[in-house]
KEKOL-346989 format. One line per field, with one value per residue (C-alpha): z, x, y; chain; residue in three letters. Coordinates in Angstrom, 3 decimals, padded with zeros to 6 digits. Each point is the difference from the previous one (the first is absolute). Layout:
pz	c(Z;...)
px	c(X;...)
py	c(Y;...)
unit	c(A;...)
code	c(Ala;...)
END
This chain:
pz	c(-005.717;001.052;-000.860;-003.314;000.297;-002.725;-001.574;-000.441;-003.534;-001.881;-001.363;-003.211;000.666;000.528;001.077;-002.195;001.083;-001.546;001.024;000.006;001.707;002.140;-000.149;003.120;-001.726;002.023;-001.658;-000.430;-001.027;-000.771;000.081;-002.090;-000.318;-003.480;-001.302;-001.013;-003.196;-001.175;-003.483;-000.423;002.603;000.379;-000.678;003.037;001.046;002.862;002.286;001.110;002.796;003.273;003.136;002.248;003.773;001.182;000.625;-001.047;000.977;-002.947;-000.037;-003.345;-000.536;-001.368;-000.694;002.863;002.473;000.886;-001.063;001.253;-002.412;000.051;-000.974;-002.921;-001.424;000.428;-002.053;-002.624;-000.338;-000.573;-002.772;-001.487;-000.325;-001.771;-002.399;-000.769;001.434;002.712;-001.270;000.553;002.086;001.928;003.082;002.376;003.159;-000.675;-002.232;002.448;003.514;001.854;003.276;-001.486;-000.190;-001.753;-002.765;-000.191;-000.516;-002.796;-001.788;000.098;-001.998;-002.763;-000.081;-002.885;-002.107;001.132;-001.155;-003.134;-001.067;000.831;-002.981;001.528;003.066;001.598;002.106;002.424;001.182;002.441;000.014;-002.409;001.078;-001.599;-001.980;-001.364;-003.269;-000.800;000.807;-002.131;-002.923;000.153;000.612;-003.047;-002.195;001.185;-000.136;-003.556;-001.111;001.775;-000.532;-002.778;002.005;002.774;000.427;000.485;003.021;003.511;-000.183;002.080;-002.451;-003.011;000.930;000.771;-003.019;-002.684;000.454;-003.726;000.047;002.464;-002.736;-000.606;003.553;-000.360;002.347;-001.418;000.610;001.285;-003.513;-001.553;002.423;-001.314;-003.497;001.397;001.680;003.514;001.042;003.159;000.569;000.914;003.635;001.185;-002.313;000.864;003.716;-000.528;-002.000;002.956;002.528;-002.132;000.139;003.665;001.059;002.383;-002.625;-001.944;003.104;000.464;-000.590;-001.199;-003.107;-001.445;-000.174;-000.639;-002.938;-001.880;-001.003;-000.935;-003.564;000.370;002.839;000.827;002.765;001.936;002.092;001.438;-002.934;-002.491;-001.905;-002.316;-001.713;001.935;-003.031;-000.142;003.716;-000.446;-003.154;001.439;003.064;-002.128;-002.279;003.027;001.536;-003.019;-001.688;002.465;001.073;000.351;002.848;001.226;003.094;001.011;000.026;000.128;003.018;-001.123;-003.694;-000.223;002.942;-002.266;-002.531;000.765;-000.499;-003.227;-002.160;-000.972;-003.228;-000.361;002.418;000.971;-001.477;002.414;003.672;001.235;002.598;003.474;001.252;-002.310;000.513;003.794;000.116;-003.086;001.628;003.571;000.253;-000.794;002.825;001.255;002.643;001.052;000.044;-001.029;-003.388;-000.603;-001.096;-000.939;-002.351;-002.264;-000.229;-002.943;-002.159;001.103;-001.168;003.142;-001.229;-003.116;-000.630;003.616;-000.431;001.693;003.577;000.133;002.363;003.103;000.495;003.605;001.665;003.378;000.286;001.321;-002.118;001.340;-000.893;-003.513;-000.857;001.419;-002.022;-003.129;000.575;000.659;-003.109;-002.121;001.537;-000.660;-003.623;-000.040;-001.699;-002.397;-001.109;002.534;-002.078;000.728;003.791;001.698;003.000;-001.829;001.587;003.108;-001.748;000.687;003.675;001.230;003.178;-000.402;002.251;-002.382;001.130;-001.492;-003.235;001.485;003.473;000.777;003.171;000.390;-000.569;003.014;001.736;-000.971;-003.713;-001.891;-001.103;-003.338;-000.966;-001.945;001.692;-003.083;002.102;000.548;-002.289;-000.305;-001.427;-002.963;001.403;-000.577;-003.659;-000.648;002.262;002.204;-002.213;-002.982;-002.245;001.098;-002.514;001.049;003.090;-001.949;-002.013;003.128;002.262;-002.116;-001.749;002.346;003.500;002.715;-000.930;000.940;002.275;001.965;000.558;001.094;002.781;001.998;002.587;000.068;-003.222;000.598;-000.065;-003.256;-000.427;-002.725;-000.882;-000.355;001.191;002.596;-001.585;003.248;003.076;000.106;002.314;-001.028;-001.282;-000.915;002.420;-003.004;-001.060;-003.555;-002.460;-000.911;003.593;-000.326;-003.115;001.422;003.208;-001.773;001.855;-003.010;000.549;003.672;-000.947;-002.452;002.536;002.588;-002.332;-001.255;003.626;000.560;-002.947;-002.300;-002.797;-001.119;000.447;-003.771;-000.274;-001.352;001.468;003.013;-001.310;-003.336;001.742;002.050;-003.126;-001.806;002.997;-000.030;-003.693;000.423;-001.517;-003.440;-001.884;-002.703;-003.564;-000.522;002.389;-002.507;-002.674;002.352;001.166;003.671;002.708;002.553;002.728;-001.971;-000.811;003.700;000.879;-002.529;001.534;003.494;-001.303;-001.612;003.276;001.818;-002.604;000.210;003.806;-000.099;001.541;-002.435;002.043;-002.108;-003.783;000.218;001.960;-002.389;-003.002;001.574;000.862;-003.565;-001.379;002.157;-000.896;-003.720;000.386;001.027;-002.856;-002.371;001.648;-000.980;002.660;-001.446;002.085;-001.397;000.734;003.537;000.609;-001.171;002.432;002.890;-000.926;-000.347;003.306;002.052;002.692;000.802;002.860;-000.718;001.804;000.456;000.756;002.184;-003.205;-001.387;-002.438;-000.305;-001.403;000.136;001.941;000.987;002.053;002.953;000.116;003.362;001.244;000.562;-003.030;-002.606;-003.771;-001.648;-003.446;-000.171;-002.654;-002.220;000.871;-002.784;002.347;003.523;002.951;003.596;002.786;003.751;002.288;002.438;003.684;000.553;-002.801;-001.780;-003.253;-001.541;-000.706;-003.581;-000.070;-003.696)
px	c(073.460;-003.253;-003.356;-001.473;-002.732;-002.632;-000.935;-003.802;-001.262;-001.721;-003.462;000.419;003.628;001.594;003.483;002.470;003.093;003.468;002.285;003.730;002.534;002.766;003.622;-000.569;-002.899;-002.717;-003.187;-000.393;-003.097;-001.255;-003.617;-001.494;-003.499;-001.528;-003.432;-002.151;-001.932;-002.118;-000.300;003.719;001.911;003.749;002.066;000.342;-000.329;-002.054;001.002;-002.260;001.315;-000.864;000.336;000.564;-000.357;003.551;-000.577;002.044;003.401;002.283;001.593;-000.068;002.199;-002.326;001.069;002.496;-002.352;-001.159;-003.344;-000.821;-001.640;-000.983;002.505;-002.181;000.008;003.777;000.448;-002.469;001.832;003.341;-001.482;-001.721;003.392;001.311;-002.947;000.880;-003.163;001.645;-000.353;-003.684;-001.840;-003.277;-000.027;-002.946;002.003;002.370;-001.943;-002.915;000.676;-001.288;-000.215;-002.302;-003.370;-001.670;002.616;-000.181;-003.758;000.357;002.846;-001.713;-002.859;002.530;001.701;-002.002;000.891;003.643;000.425;-002.058;002.144;003.355;002.245;000.653;-001.097;002.722;-001.274;002.464;-000.992;002.883;003.330;000.710;000.175;001.750;-003.171;-000.400;001.953;-002.144;-003.149;000.933;000.848;-003.303;-002.101;001.643;-000.702;-003.592;-000.683;001.316;-002.311;-002.976;000.655;-002.543;-002.693;-000.380;-003.459;-000.852;-002.226;000.323;-000.341;-003.130;-001.591;001.463;-001.372;-003.429;-000.571;002.199;-000.229;000.322;003.532;001.143;000.019;003.605;000.800;-000.731;002.100;003.161;001.254;003.417;000.895;-000.857;002.269;002.902;-000.649;-000.254;003.381;-001.409;-000.400;-001.959;002.484;002.614;-001.081;002.971;-000.921;-003.698;000.810;002.136;-002.868;-002.318;002.485;000.380;-003.733;-000.170;001.990;-001.711;000.036;-002.764;-002.226;000.134;-003.220;001.949;001.323;-003.514;000.286;003.737;000.280;-003.298;000.163;003.692;001.091;003.187;001.106;002.904;000.278;003.258;000.910;003.437;002.260;-002.392;-002.622;-002.887;-002.727;-003.277;-002.057;001.847;-000.593;-003.665;-000.491;001.775;-002.234;-003.107;000.990;000.579;-003.310;-001.938;002.082;002.252;-002.592;002.537;001.846;-002.465;-000.973;003.629;000.639;-003.515;000.470;003.124;-000.700;-003.782;000.155;000.949;-002.735;-001.859;003.088;001.410;-003.107;000.478;001.842;-000.580;-000.551;-003.649;-001.889;-002.922;-000.518;-001.106;-002.711;001.548;-002.663;001.540;003.649;-000.138;-001.159;002.006;003.271;-000.935;002.722;002.752;002.256;000.797;002.483;-002.519;-003.540;-001.428;001.554;-002.416;-002.297;002.359;002.138;-003.003;-001.382;002.159;-001.401;-003.583;-002.765;000.634;003.062;001.578;002.173;000.709;-001.695;-003.351;-001.070;-002.866;001.851;001.865;003.496;001.051;002.771;-000.750;-003.185;-000.006;-000.836;-003.535;-000.838;001.460;-001.730;-003.294;000.313;000.677;-002.996;-002.316;001.156;-000.603;-003.431;-001.023;000.972;002.098;002.924;-001.058;-003.498;-002.783;-002.547;001.887;-000.100;-000.409;000.977;001.803;003.307;-001.441;000.405;003.722;-000.501;-001.175;001.655;003.173;002.164;002.935;003.070;001.194;001.965;002.801;001.373;-002.436;-002.006;-002.913;-003.552;-001.297;-003.249;-001.432;000.623;-003.205;-001.566;-001.130;003.491;002.283;003.349;002.193;002.925;-001.742;-000.308;-003.501;000.909;-001.645;-003.457;-003.189;000.796;-003.738;-001.774;-002.833;-003.062;001.894;-001.985;-003.418;-000.277;-003.504;001.505;002.429;-002.388;-001.710;002.990;003.061;-001.138;001.869;001.278;-001.045;000.320;002.900;-002.297;-000.898;003.638;000.919;-002.619;002.048;002.347;002.203;002.063;000.540;-003.727;-001.855;-003.713;-001.779;-003.613;-001.263;-002.278;000.539;-000.830;000.087;001.938;002.116;-001.578;002.351;003.569;001.980;002.809;002.267;001.654;000.651;-002.428;002.656;-000.042;-003.709;000.732;003.058;-001.719;-003.117;-002.358;-001.992;-002.874;-000.081;-000.207;-002.839;-002.013;000.503;-001.255;-002.992;-000.945;-000.062;-002.166;-002.565;000.242;002.387;-000.980;-000.278;-002.435;002.695;000.153;002.327;001.970;000.527;001.141;002.499;001.143;000.647;002.004;002.080;000.639;001.210;-003.134;000.987;-000.802;002.319;-001.122;-000.164;-002.927;-002.584;001.280;-000.198;-003.553;000.941;-001.948;001.785;-000.960;001.326;003.188;000.370;-000.457;002.686;002.164;-000.471;000.698;003.177;001.058;-000.640;002.076;003.021;-000.073;000.094;003.083;002.891;002.918;000.472;000.076;-003.281;-001.717;001.321;-001.276;-003.464;-000.001;000.799;-002.578;-002.751;001.031;-000.116;-003.497;-001.325;001.802;-001.792;-003.287;000.582;002.267;002.795;003.096;002.045;-002.797;-000.307;003.685;-000.290;-002.871;002.073;002.927;-002.084;-001.789;002.971;-000.455;-003.706;-002.255;-003.412;-002.708;-003.771;-001.858;-003.041;-001.876;000.580;002.674;003.065;003.408;003.778;001.581;003.379;002.031;000.003;-003.807;-001.664;-003.517;-001.621;001.636;-002.326;-000.006;-000.692;-000.439;001.657;-000.693;003.066;001.368;-000.277;-000.874;-001.236;002.366;000.370;-000.209;000.484;-002.140;002.054;-000.595;-001.174;-002.547;001.480;000.823;001.704;003.422;000.630;001.022;000.118)
py	c(-006.908;001.609;-001.589;001.117;002.638;000.191;003.314;000.196;-000.477;002.779;-000.878;-001.972;-000.964;-003.392;-001.047;-001.873;-001.876;-000.145;-002.865;-000.649;-002.243;001.519;-001.139;-002.092;-001.771;001.700;001.234;003.756;001.906;003.462;001.162;002.780;001.445;000.159;001.014;-002.955;000.657;-002.925;001.459;000.700;-002.045;000.209;-003.122;-002.265;-003.645;-001.468;-002.865;-002.858;-002.216;-001.757;002.120;-002.997;-000.115;000.709;003.706;003.048;-001.353;000.864;003.490;001.825;003.055;002.642;003.592;000.050;-001.648;-003.502;-001.463;-003.490;-002.456;-003.667;-002.723;-001.093;003.516;000.289;-003.177;001.252;003.327;-001.732;-002.119;003.051;001.715;-003.087;000.245;003.634;001.573;002.095;003.569;000.778;-002.556;000.123;-002.246;000.253;-000.745;002.915;002.392;000.156;001.261;-003.046;001.944;002.646;-001.768;002.933;000.019;-003.779;000.139;002.559;-001.791;-003.401;001.495;000.766;-003.387;-001.420;003.043;-000.123;-003.597;000.612;002.974;-001.589;-000.726;-003.396;-001.960;-002.111;-002.911;-001.574;-003.495;-000.426;-001.753;-002.819;-003.639;-002.988;-000.729;003.536;-000.534;-003.056;001.950;003.018;-002.270;-001.900;003.108;001.584;-003.024;-000.446;003.731;000.264;-002.815;001.532;003.706;000.426;-001.781;002.570;001.510;003.637;-000.505;-001.316;-003.778;-000.011;002.416;-001.765;-003.407;001.366;002.206;-001.558;-003.780;-000.576;001.424;-002.627;-002.635;001.019;-001.065;-003.703;-002.105;-001.465;-003.493;-000.975;-001.210;003.366;001.821;-002.057;001.400;003.534;-000.320;000.356;-003.642;-000.732;-002.820;002.629;000.050;002.064;002.879;-000.141;-000.091;003.108;001.550;-000.575;001.384;003.122;000.778;-000.967;003.064;002.455;002.767;-001.756;-000.002;003.790;001.889;003.046;-001.765;000.174;003.787;000.116;-002.402;000.168;003.678;-000.072;000.719;-002.037;-002.254;-002.269;-002.597;-000.472;-003.016;000.578;000.865;-001.633;001.969;-000.870;002.088;000.102;-000.973;-003.342;-000.588;000.832;-002.061;-003.043;000.013;000.435;-002.878;-002.212;001.054;-001.268;-002.653;-001.821;-002.542;-002.810;001.750;002.635;-001.989;-000.248;003.731;001.448;002.277;001.783;000.523;000.193;002.378;002.900;-000.726;003.220;002.134;-001.324;000.353;003.629;000.755;003.722;002.841;000.524;002.914;-000.230;-000.808;-003.382;-000.361;000.198;-002.427;-002.609;000.898;-000.338;-003.643;-000.965;001.067;-000.867;-002.640;002.531;001.104;003.480;001.118;002.646;-001.475;003.385;-000.647;-002.896;002.854;002.820;-002.122;-000.604;003.527;001.017;-002.798;000.433;002.277;002.050;001.865;-001.487;003.065;000.874;003.367;-000.520;000.646;-002.476;-002.321;001.048;-001.451;000.488;-002.013;001.594;-002.074;-003.551;-003.036;-000.317;003.594;-000.303;-003.279;001.331;003.196;-002.064;-002.267;002.930;001.852;-003.101;-000.576;003.589;-000.463;003.153;-001.752;001.370;-001.147;000.716;-001.930;-003.209;000.307;-003.379;-002.080;-002.789;001.006;-001.704;-003.347;000.352;000.822;-003.381;-001.168;-002.004;-002.128;000.380;001.922;003.252;-000.279;002.073;000.617;002.802;000.140;-002.459;001.132;001.919;-000.894;003.388;-000.527;000.935;-003.275;001.471;001.230;-002.393;-000.493;-000.159;-001.273;-003.308;-003.001;-001.468;-003.398;-001.672;-000.654;001.970;000.560;000.195;002.453;-001.214;-000.072;001.342;-002.335;001.282;002.810;001.038;001.634;002.121;002.165;001.295;000.425;000.741;003.163;002.322;000.524;002.415;003.645;002.190;002.013;-003.119;-000.847;003.491;000.061;-002.536;001.466;-003.111;-000.241;-003.721;-000.803;-000.592;000.582;-001.943;-000.755;-003.532;-002.781;-002.717;-003.360;-001.956;-001.036;-003.162;-002.589;-002.790;000.089;-003.095;-000.885;-000.419;003.249;-001.163;-001.489;-002.535;-001.290;-000.753;-002.011;-001.731;-001.059;-001.202;002.346;001.159;-002.430;000.983;003.673;-000.679;-002.010;002.728;002.695;-001.954;-000.581;003.768;001.092;-001.524;002.540;002.706;003.693;000.404;-002.896;-002.286;-003.484;-000.103;-002.962;001.734;003.205;-001.967;-001.800;003.264;001.221;-003.157;000.467;003.574;001.501;-001.236;-003.183;-001.303;000.583;-003.754;-000.465;001.238;-002.358;-002.975;000.837;-000.347;001.824;002.136;-002.462;-002.961;001.847;000.736;-003.660;-000.872;002.694;-001.429;-003.478;001.224;001.631;-003.269;-001.804;002.271;-000.287;-003.797;-001.670;-000.225;-001.301;-003.131;-000.466;-001.924;002.783;002.639;-001.971;-000.311;003.696;001.027;-002.423;001.516;003.541;-000.822;-001.479;003.392;001.652;-002.367;001.018;003.598;001.460;002.112;-000.735;002.902;002.450;-001.364;000.585;003.600;000.621;-001.321;002.209;003.154;-000.529;-001.147;002.673;-000.275;-000.989;-001.460;001.986;000.275;003.238;000.584;000.814;-003.499;001.108;-002.209;000.811;-000.142;002.852;001.378;-002.472;002.447;-000.014;-000.714;-000.605;003.386;001.598;001.449;-000.296;003.350;001.464;003.421;002.594;000.176;-003.437;-002.573;-002.880;-000.672;000.269;-001.159;002.598;-000.429;002.203;002.090;-000.644;003.568;-000.311;003.011;-001.745;-003.000;-001.419;-001.127;-003.679;-000.772)
unit	c(A;A;A;A;A;A;A;A;A;A;A;A;A;A;A;A;A;A;A;A;A;A;A;A;A;A;A;A;A;A;A;A;A;A;A;A;A;A;A;A;A;A;A;A;A;A;A;A;A;A;A;A;A;A;A;A;A;A;A;A;A;A;A;A;A;A;A;A;A;A;A;A;A;A;A;A;A;A;A;A;A;A;A;A;A;A;A;A;A;A;A;A;A;A;A;A;A;A;A;A;A;A;A;A;A;A;A;A;A;A;A;A;A;A;A;A;A;A;A;A;A;A;A;A;A;A;A;A;A;A;A;A;A;A;A;A;A;A;A;A;A;A;A;A;A;A;A;A;A;A;A;A;A;A;A;A;A;A;A;A;A;A;A;A;A;A;A;A;A;A;A;A;A;A;A;A;A;A;A;A;A;A;A;A;A;A;A;A;A;A;A;A;A;A;A;A;A;A;A;A;A;A;A;A;A;A;A;A;A;A;A;A;A;A;A;A;A;A;A;A;A;A;A;A;A;A;A;A;A;A;A;A;A;A;A;A;A;A;A;A;A;A;A;A;A;A;A;A;A;A;A;A;A;A;A;A;A;A;A;A;A;A;A;A;A;A;A;A;A;A;A;A;A;A;A;A;A;A;A;A;A;A;A;A;A;A;A;A;A;A;A;A;A;A;A;A;A;A;A;A;A;A;A;A;A;A;A;A;A;A;A;A;A;A;A;A;A;A;A;A;A;A;A;A;A;A;A;A;A;A;A;A;A;A;A;A;A;A;A;A;A;A;A;A;A;A;A;A;A;A;A;A;A;A;A;A;A;A;A;A;A;A;A;A;A;A;A;A;A;A;A;A;A;A;A;A;A;A;A;A;A;A;A;A;A;A;A;A;A;A;A;A;A;A;A;A;A;A;A;A;A;A;A;A;A;A;A;A;A;A;A;A;A;A;A;A;A;A;A;A;A;A;A;A;A;A;A;A;A;A;A;A;A;A;A;A;A;A;A;A;A;A;A;A;A;A;A;A;A;A;A;A;A;A;A;A;A;A;A;A;A;A;A;A;A;A;A;A;A;A;A;A;A;A;A;A;A;A;A;A;A;A;A;A;A;A;A;A;A;A;A;A;A;A;A;A;A;A;A;A;A;A;A;A;A;A;A;A;A;A;A;A;A;A;A;A;A;A;A;A;A;A;A;A;A;A;A;A;A;A;A;A;A;A;A;A;A;A;A;A;A;A;A;A;A;A;A;A;A;A;A;A;A;A;A;A;A;A;A;A;A;A;A;A;A;A;A;A;A;A;A;A;A;A;A;A;A;A;A;A;A;A;A;A;A;A;A;A)
code	c(Met;Ala;Pro;Tyr;Asn;Tyr;Thr;Pro;Leu;Glu;Pro;Gly;Asp;Ile;Arg;Leu;Leu;Ser;Leu;Ser;Thr;Ala;Glu;Asp;Gly;Glu;Leu;Cys;Ala;Ser;Ile;Lys;His;Val;Pro;Phe;Asp;Arg;Glu;Asp;Pro;Ile;Val;Tyr;Ser;Ala;Leu;Ser;Tyr;Val;Trp;Gly;Thr;Ala;Gly;Phe;Thr;Val;Pro;Leu;Arg;Cys;Asp;Gly;Ala;Ile;Leu;His;Ile;Thr;Pro;Thr;Leu;Ala;Glu;Ala;Leu;Arg;Gln;Thr;Ile;Arg;Leu;Gly;Glu;Gln;Asn;Ala;Leu;Trp;Val;Asp;Gln;Ile;Cys;Ile;Asn;Gln;Gln;Asp;Leu;Gln;Glu;Arg;Ser;Gln;Gln;Val;Lys;Lys;Met;Asn;Ala;Ile;Phe;Lys;Cys;Ala;Arg;Arg;Val;Val;Ala;His;Leu;Gly;Gln;Ser;Thr;Pro;Ser;Thr;Pro;Leu;Ala;Ile;Asp;Leu;Val;Thr;Arg;Val;Gly;Thr;Ile;Ala;Lys;Asn;Met;Ser;Gly;Asp;Met;Phe;Leu;Trp;Asp;Tyr;Glu;Arg;Tyr;His;Pro;Glu;Ser;Leu;Gln;Thr;Tyr;Glu;Arg;Val;Ser;Ala;Glu;Glu;Thr;Glu;Asn;Leu;Gly;Ile;Pro;Phe;Ser;Asp;Thr;Ala;Ser;Trp;Asp;Ala;Phe;Ser;Glu;Phe;Tyr;Asp;Arg;Pro;Trp;Phe;Glu;Arg;Ile;Trp;Ile;Val;Gln;Glu;Met;Leu;Pro;Ser;Arg;Asp;Ala;Val;Val;Met;Cys;Gly;Ala;His;Ser;Ile;Pro;Trp;Asp;Leu;Val;Lys;Ser;Ala;Ala;Gln;Trp;Tyr;His;Tyr;Lys;Ala;Gly;Ala;Ile;Ser;Glu;Arg;His;Arg;Arg;Ser;Val;Asp;Gly;Ile;Gly;Leu;Thr;Ile;Gly;Gln;Lys;Thr;Ala;Pro;Thr;Phe;Gly;Trp;Asp;Leu;Lys;Arg;Leu;Leu;Pro;Ala;Phe;Arg;Ser;Arg;Lys;Ala;Thr;Asn;Pro;Arg;Asp;Lys;Val;Tyr;Ala;Leu;Leu;Gly;Leu;Ser;Glu;Val;Asp;Ile;Asp;Gly;Gln;Gly;Asp;Arg;Phe;Glu;Val;Asp;Tyr;Thr;Lys;Asp;Val;Arg;Ala;Ile;Phe;Thr;Tyr;Thr;Ala;Arg;Met;Leu;Ile;Lys;Gly;Thr;Leu;Pro;Arg;Pro;Ser;Gln;Ala;Asn;Leu;Asp;Ile;Leu;Leu;His;Ala;Arg;Arg;Ser;Thr;Tyr;Arg;Cys;Leu;Asp;Asp;Ser;Glu;Pro;Gln;Ala;Asp;Asp;Trp;Pro;Ser;Trp;Val;Pro;Asp;Trp;Arg;Arg;His;Leu;Gly;Arg;Gly;Cys;Glu;Trp;Gly;Ile;Gly;Ser;His;Phe;Glu;Glu;Trp;Gln;Asp;Glu;Tyr;Ser;Ala;Gly;Ala;His;Thr;Glu;Glu;Glu;Ala;Glu;Thr;Leu;Ser;Asp;Pro;Phe;Thr;Leu;Arg;Ala;Arg;Gly;Thr;Ile;Val;Gly;Arg;Ala;Val;Tyr;Val;Ser;Pro;His;Ser;His;Phe;Gly;Asp;Ile;Val;Gln;His;Gly;Asn;Met;Arg;Glu;Ala;Arg;Asp;Leu;Tyr;Leu;Gly;Met;Val;Ser;Ser;Tyr;Pro;Thr;Gly;Gln;Ala;Ala;Asp;Glu;Ala;Phe;Ala;Met;Thr;Met;Leu;Gly;Gly;Val;Leu;Pro;Glu;Ser;Ile;Ala;Asp;Lys;Glu;Ile;Ser;Val;Gln;Gln;Tyr;Thr;Asn;Asn;Tyr;Leu;Gly;Trp;Leu;Asp;Ala;Ile;Asn;Met;Pro;His;Asp;Thr;Pro;Glu;Glu;Glu;Ala;Leu;Arg;Leu;Glu;Lys;Ala;Met;Glu;Tyr;Arg;Asp;Leu;Gly;Phe;Asp;Asn;Asp;Trp;Gly;Gln;Ser;Val;His;Lys;Ala;Tyr;Cys;Glu;Arg;Arg;Trp;Tyr;Ala;Leu;Asp;Thr;Gly;His;Val;Gly;Leu;Gly;Asn;His;His;Met;Gln;Glu;Gly;Asp;Val;Val;Ala;Lys;Leu;Val;Gly;Leu;Ser;Gly;Pro;Cys;Val;Leu;Arg;Pro;Leu;Glu;Asn;Gly;Ala;Gly;Tyr;Arg;Phe;Ile;Gly)
END
């Protein structure tokens, strides 16, 4: 048979697929064009699945011709027929001409509306395994128990703005699970539960747009099927309540926490500046989709009818991510009054590999543009200087104007207004703040700094300024109650660091080490607070500026870098002067 040739779509049309099985068992399909009316959509179903990496190797008989599809889609289509959803089906791989990049760009803008208007969304997780029946059974039981507990917001919104509602999510004990009929002692079932949620489908960034808007959805795993609301509720229950086994299966189950928190379809768009970092860990076969897959849920184009954001698959990843960053900085998506540079906080340099198999970051990647393909790790959870609020009123009111940005001939260069605080004259050899603590170099760093300056630029005592830097710019609330000075608290802190770095190879040495550490706790040092500081600043270098300022900077910081305060950025940043003197490279 000849290869299938697509007929171009008329404006406003989509393609739908009808499936059947031939006498020889081969899949057969037929494609038709239909008008897509959001207000009065025709009846159809939409398929959500994993593309995979095997390529278009499976021939599909389609209207007397051959259309090649991926093996994962072929398996999904067979199971969809078994489910009875074969008469009118929307499948992106077939219903969009993948070779026509212009059509692809236009159809992707409609995908949120397509999944939202579908009578049903069918999600295919892949082939079943020996543990699948156990998993489906436990997910059904847990989901039924938890179904009425689902929230109506993303979990990261729900926790932040409705903490009082989380009282219903108190952790359960192993004994209580026995009474609920889902005992934690049934390790085989819970292992199967974990394997179920560990499937690649749950890592896809597209499922955010495919599943959240759907009116009705069902999940298939081989020949097994289960309602999506049970899958979602079971994962949400586990996320909050399964404390007794959460450490064992944290990666696979908690990993979908941001997807399973939505109970009803959204009626408004979320901020794209929040969606991009929140779903950064999701995977996409095409890295361009790290942005495009979220547009339908964002304030950019919630109904797929706006032209405020350009979708163009002919552009490379660098151009698309730069365009996205610039649009967000300008504040044109869609609130100009909220223009700012905070998207740069996600652009700090990273040594972590790409989340997918896409090409590595090129040397000419704009330093101020977040590379959403790359994982940034868990460090730097507090921005540099994020606790010094006096900086924010002056510098975070707004970014450079659109006119300023447009005067630049190079689209990959950003112009921003700001002030240079100082140039780094000393940077710790340790690239992580935790290394300074672990190797006991904190006293050495303090003595070095106090030998450089006698007073801080603000008039504050130099030793107190260094102490505040060591303590992350924040003192625990308990310090006021205990009437301890910053300097004394710092001495206790240093003593505690010395104690935890004492030898502990033998039981006697470990006992002495713990005894010394507890002495400093009795003197007013809060051990739990100290641990939180170390965690938050785990990717920092200690530095001193030529102005006498001291701080903790990005772990890629070098001597000669400058610390700057940029208009529109909520905290200070590290910049590296270019060799030609024509500007700076954003470090973090």
